[in-house]
N, C-alpha and C positions, 0 to 999 in steps of 0.2 A: 757260273760262265754269263757274260755279260749275250746283251742282247744282239748287238751285228754279230760276234763271231758265230751263236748258236745259229743263225738265221743262214751264216756262211754254212755251216755245216750239212745246213738241211735243204740249201737247195744242190750239195755237194751229191746228198743221197737222190734226190727229186733225179738228176740229169742220171747217173748212172740207173735209176730203175728202165730207164730207154734201152738198158744193157741185157742182149736178149742169150738165154744158158744155151742156147743148141746153137745158134750161126751168131756168134761177135758181129758185130757192125763195122762198119768201115775205120779203121785207125783217123781219119782225120776226123775226131771228133769234138764237141764241145770241152773238152777236159782236157785236150792236146796233149793225152798219153796213151800212150797203146790197151789195148783192149785184147782180153786173150779167152781163148776159151777154157773154162773150167767143170769138167762135170760133177753136178751135184749129187756127188757119192760119198760116202767116210772116208774115204781115200786118201782126204786132205784133211781129216782128222788125224793123223799121227805124226807126231815130227820127226818119227824116226824113219819115217818111208821117204824115197828121193824125192825132190820136191818138182814140180809140175815143169814140163818140157815149156820155154817160154820161147815165144816166135821174135824175129831178128828184132831189135830197140832201133826207132829210129826220133828224128827230134820230129815234132808237130806244131800247129800252133799253139798261143797262150789260152789259159782258162777266160771262161764268158765271167763276165760283169756281173754281181751280183746284186740280188732286188732285195733290196732290207725288208719288202712288203707279203714278201710269199706269208704261206700260212704254217704255223707248225706242223700241222698232219703229214706234210712232206716226211718229215722224223723217220716215219711208216711207212715209207715207197717202199722199199725192198725190207722182206724179212722173211727169212727161214728157221722154222725149228730144227732143221735137217744138216745143213751146209754151213761148215765152218767160213766159210767165203764164198760168197755167192754172188760175190759183184762184177767180177771180170773182168778188174781192172788193177794194169802193172804200175806202179808209181816209181819204176826204177827211173824214168827221166821226167817227174813230172815239173813244171815248169814255173807252180805256185809256189807259196809258202802259208804255212797256217801255223795260227799260233795254237795250241792246247795248253787248257785250264789247267794245272795240278795243287792247287790251292788244296783242294777239299779232299786229298788224295790220303789213303787211310791203308797200311801195309797189310795184306791177307793173312801174314803169319810172320811172326820171327823166330829164326835160327838159323844155322852157317848153310852157307852157299855153298852146294854140292857141282854145278853147275851149270856153265854158261850159254848165252847164247854166244852160236857158231857152228863150226865143222865139230864132228863127234865121230873118232874113228874116220867112219867110211860114210856119213849121211849129216846133214844142216840138221843140228839144232835147232830151234826155234823160240825159244823160251829161257825162262833165270828156272836153276831146280833150288826147292831152299827142303831141308831136312824137319821131320818134323816125326810127331809120334802118332801111329794109326788111332786116330777121336778123338785129336786136337780140333781144335773149331779152326775153319778156314772165314774169312771176313771178305767182304768187297771193299771194293776199289775205290768206288766211287757212287755218289747214286748212279741210278741206271735200270735198266727194265730186262728181265731173264729172256733170252729172244732162244738158251738151248741150254736145254740141264736132262742128261740121258747118259747110256754107255757107247763108249765107242771102241774100233779096235786098240788104236793106239794108245790114245788117254784114258782107257778105263772110265770108269764113271766119272764126268765132267760136267764144267757149269762154262758157258760164254755169256757174258755180259755188256749191250750195248749201255754206254754211259751221255749224257748230254754235250760231253766236252768233245765229244766226237770217236772216241777212241772206243773197241770192244777190250776186255779181258775175259783170258781163256786160266781156269782150273784145272789142271789134273790128275784122273789117279787118285780121284776120291773114293772114299769107302764109303761116303753116306749125303745123298744130296737132301739138302732142307726147302728146295725150293720149287717153283714148276716155272714152263715158260710163260712167259707173260705176266710175269710177278713182277712190281716194283720194289725196287730194293732202297737202300740207304748205303753208304759209306760206313764200313763198319758193320753193316749186319752180317749176322755166321749166316752164309750159304751154303756151307758143308762141312762136314769133316773128313779128315787128311786120313790119304790109305793110301794102299800100292798096287791098286787094278789096274790093269794094260798092261804097255810092255814098260815094264819097272822092276826095276834090280834092289831094290829097298824101300821103305814108306820115305814117301818125298814128296814136294809139293811142287808138281810145273805147273809156270805163270807166264803165262803171253801177253802182250798188249802188240794191237793192230789197228792200224787206221784204212780201212776202207779194204778190209781184209788183207793187208799188204803184213806182216811182222817189222816191228818196231824193238830193240835191245833195249829190254826193261831196265838194265846199270846202265842206260843212258838218261832216262827218266828217274830212278830213285838209286839212295844211297844205300841199299841194303844192308850196311852194318847198323845203321840209326832208324830205316823204317821213313825218311824221310823224303820229299822229292829233293830234287839236286836243286829245281830252278823253281818258281810260280808258274812259270810257262814253259812250257818245250817247243821251239819252233820244226814243224815237220817240214821236208824238202829233200831236194833230190839225192843230198849227201844222206838221210836219212836210211837211205833203200842203194846205197853203194854196195853194198855186202853180196846183192844179187848178181853182178859182175859176176864173181869167184862162184856162183851156185850155178849160173848160165854155163860155165866152164867144166864143168862137171860132167863126165862120161859114165855111163853104165850100157853094161850088156845084160841083155836077157838070156839066161838060162834055157836052149834047147836039147830035145832026146839026142841022148850020144856026144854033147859035150863033154870037155874034163878042161880040168886046169890048163893043162898043158898047151890045149888047143886053144882056149880064149885068152891065154898070153901069146899065143904066136898072131892068133887074130889081128889082139888090139897093139902089138907093138911094148909089150911088158913083158914081165917075168911074172913065174908061179910065188916067188917068195913076194913080191909086190902087191901080187894080188891079196894074197892071204892077211898082208897086214892093213889094207886096204881097207877090206871085207871080215876082219877079226875073226878069222877063219883058219884053218890047218890045210896042208897038201889029202889031210884024208877025208877031210870033208864032205861029205852027198850031199852031191849037187843037185837041189831040186829043182825040176823043169818050172821056168816061170819066174825063179828067185830072180832079180836085178843086183848085178855087179858092179862096182866102181871099178873104174880100171883105170882114171886118172884124175 
């Protein structure tokens, strides 16, 4: 990654450091993008949970000009070994564009793609799933530093690595983790063994790419048949996160005591049949209090 691009990313993280986890600052911020509150819990770990609620999105000012003389120490301005997305930044309408260097990419594992980025039944799937055998070696995509290496409710055993090109990658449903938080890793290093832990219906790798906490469709950067980058560089821009418009339009209902499918359907202006289809359940499914049902 050349010096200019790397420093740009360092400054981006430095600015993000001013965001409070508990009390988001005014949307009129130096990035020209909306800040949203995301609690630092494992709820963000599960790619199968309903997405975080996002506030109304508005157009704000431009990004700041970058100072190329800032120290590299700013790279670690925000560092969490607990939260997948500690940044509180929504890039749905980012004003700037950022080039990601893809030349050193190493495919984490070769195998058949079994599920892609996008809507899956009734929830959004934020990665690409690759079939593997339990115990297969999972390799790091780029040079970087391990930020998270632990077990979560949705991902099972998983590893999250921050890379020098500005991306972060997530490797989920592992059977064994081979690295620790703060470990320095290189592209192609074995970081874990494939498995079937967490919310998984069979052995596979759940692979995500994120930029400042915002998921990017991995298949827009990588050809999963060849295991090579589609291009030497990838341009991150507002178009990258266009899918968030569809996520924002998803409507959910939290089951309360005494609720029935017919009652919920009536409240939400839909039918029991549609509720069952959207949530992969049957009319006889027992509704547990607190469960979130997709309604549209």
